[in-house]
N, C-alpha and C positions, 0 to 999 in steps of 0.2 A: 772353784774351777773343776769341771768334770774331766774325765780321761781324754775325751776327744779334743778338748781345748788344750790340754797339756801336751798332747802329741803334736798338735799343729805348731807349737812354739819351739820345738826342738830343731836342731841343726840337721840339714839333709846331708847324708854321706855321699861320697864320690863312688861311682860304680866303675869297677875295673873293666875296661873295654873288652878284655879277653873273655869275660863272663857275661857280657851284655845279653846274649841270646837266652841264657838260663836264669840270670839274676835280674829280677825286676828293678825298675828305678827306685832309688831310695832305700834299697835293702843292703844288709851286711851279711856276708857268708860266715857261718859258724859250723864246726863239727860237733858241737855239743847240742843238747836238746833242752832249751829253757823250759821251766815249768811255770805256766801262767794260767790262772783260772779264778773264778769268783766262788766264794764260799769254801766250805770244808770238803776234804776228800771223803767220799762216802765209804761206809763199811757194809758189806753185803752178806746175807745168808743166801747162798746160791740156790737153795731149795725153794726160796721165795721169789727169786728174781724173775721178772717177766719183761717182755717187749711188746708194746701194743702197736697195731696199725688200725687207725680209726678215722672218723670224720666222713668226708665225701668219697666213700668207697661202696662197692656193691655189698660188702659184708665186712664186719670188723673181726680182727684176729688178735689173740693174745698168745705169745709163744714163750716157751721155756728156753733157757740157754742151751740145753742139750739139743733141742730141735734145730736151733741155728747152727750148732756145731756139726750136725748131721747133714747139712746142706753142702753142695760143692764148694770147696775151698780154693782160693786163688791167691797168689802172691804177685803184687804189683810194686815195682820200684819207681819212685817218683821224687821230685824235689818238692819241698813244702816251704811256705812263705807266711810269716806272721805279720799282722798289721803293725806291731811294735818294732818292725824293720829287720828282724833276723830271718835268714833263709838257711835251710839245711838241705844239702843235695843227697840223692841216691838213698832214700829211705825205703826199705823193703817191708811193706806192710802185708800181712796175711789175714784173710777173712773171707767174707762172702760178698761177691759183687751185688750191688743194689739190684741190678736187673735180674740176676739169678735168684736173689731173695724174693722179689716180687713174683717171679715165675713159680718158685717153689711153694709159696703160700696161696697162689691162685686167686689173688685179690685184684679186682679191676678198679682203677681210680676213676672217679667221676669229676675230677677237677685237675687243673694244671699247676697247682702250687701246693707246697708242703711246709708245715711248721714242724720243725724238729724239736723234740723234747729231750733234755738231759735231766739228770738229778740236780737237786738244789734249785729247782724252778727255772733252770736255764732253757732258753729257746733261741732259735734262729730260723730264718725263712729261706727257702730256696724254690725256684721254679722246678717242676718235675724234670725239665730238660737238663738241668744241671746235675741231677742225680742219675739219670739214665745214660751213663757213660761207661766205657770199658774199664776205667780206672777208679771208679767210686766204690769204696768198700765199707762194709760193716766189719771193722778190723778188731782182732783180738791179740795180734802179735806184731812185733817189730823186729826186724833183723834176726828172725828165727827164735825169738824169746817172747813169752807172754808180755803184753804191755804191763808196765808198773801201775800201781793204783793211781799215782799222781798223773800219769799220762792217759788215764781213761779206762783201765781194766774194770770190768770184764769185756766191755764193748764200746768202741768209739766209732763214729763216722769218720771217713777220710775222703775229703773232696779236694784233691791236690791242685786243681786249677784255680781255686779261689783262696783268699786269705784264710788263715787257719782257724779263725774264730767260727767259721762255718762248719768246721770238722768237729762236731759236738762230742765232748767227752761224756762218759757215763750215759750213753744213749739209752733211752727208755721208750721212745715213741715216735712214730711218723703219723702226723695228723694232716690229712688232705683237706685243704681249705679253698674257698672260692676265689680269693684274691691274694696278691703277694703282700701280706701284712708284715710289718716289721717285728722282729724278735727282740730279745733283751738288749743287745748292743746297738741294734739298728734304731731302737727307741732312745738311745743315749748318744746319738751323734755319729754313729758309724754308717757307712754306705749301705744302701739296700741290696747291692749286688756283690761287691767285694772282689773285683778282678785285680790281681796284683800288678799285671803288666799295664793296666790303665790307671794305676794308683787310685783305685776306687776305695779310699780309706774312710772318707768322711762325707756326710750329707752336705750338699751345698757348697763344697770347697773345690775350686777348679784346680789348684795346685797345692794339695795338702803336704804338710811337712811331718815326717815321722819322728819318733823319739828313741832314746837309748835305754829305756826302762828295763828291757830284757837283760841287759848286762848286770843288773843288780839282783837278779832273781836266782833262785835255786836251779841247779842243772842236774840232769841224769846223764 
């Protein structure tokens, strides 16, 4: 039984009516930050670390970490929601807005979809419109402190309006592609879009049921 099938079989939690506007259906609020990912936590030589922008663009670019840190920095406070049904309110992420990043590198996309690449072979897909928002960041810090290795340091994407599997840890590339092709979890039963307020957890599931796996995981 794969992860999507396990999640569907779990009990749906009750949403506190007082939190209904902020807490999506099927979610449980936590003040902790569960650690969930596939594969091992990477170890970096920051002198060798790079981020690529490639694919359907007018020119490809490879950037160093310092080049990204030299771009305009923004702090955005948002709620985040994981497909495994935990939500955490008021997270202050600091980094470079995606739209500021694209302006700084001067690259023109020639497509409307992006495959995001993280280390360990991780991928997830997004329409460009989901990236080009005021609160989407290439983040390096949380609540005034650098992200921990397990939460994606040195750089993770933060896409707060979608389930958090779309917020790629250990971000290494933006690949512009011709169509909205599924990434790693999308190929393994997760929804192609991932809107938490629509409960877009799984492919082909009208009323998906979340799990409580996150309660058994490590926390920061």
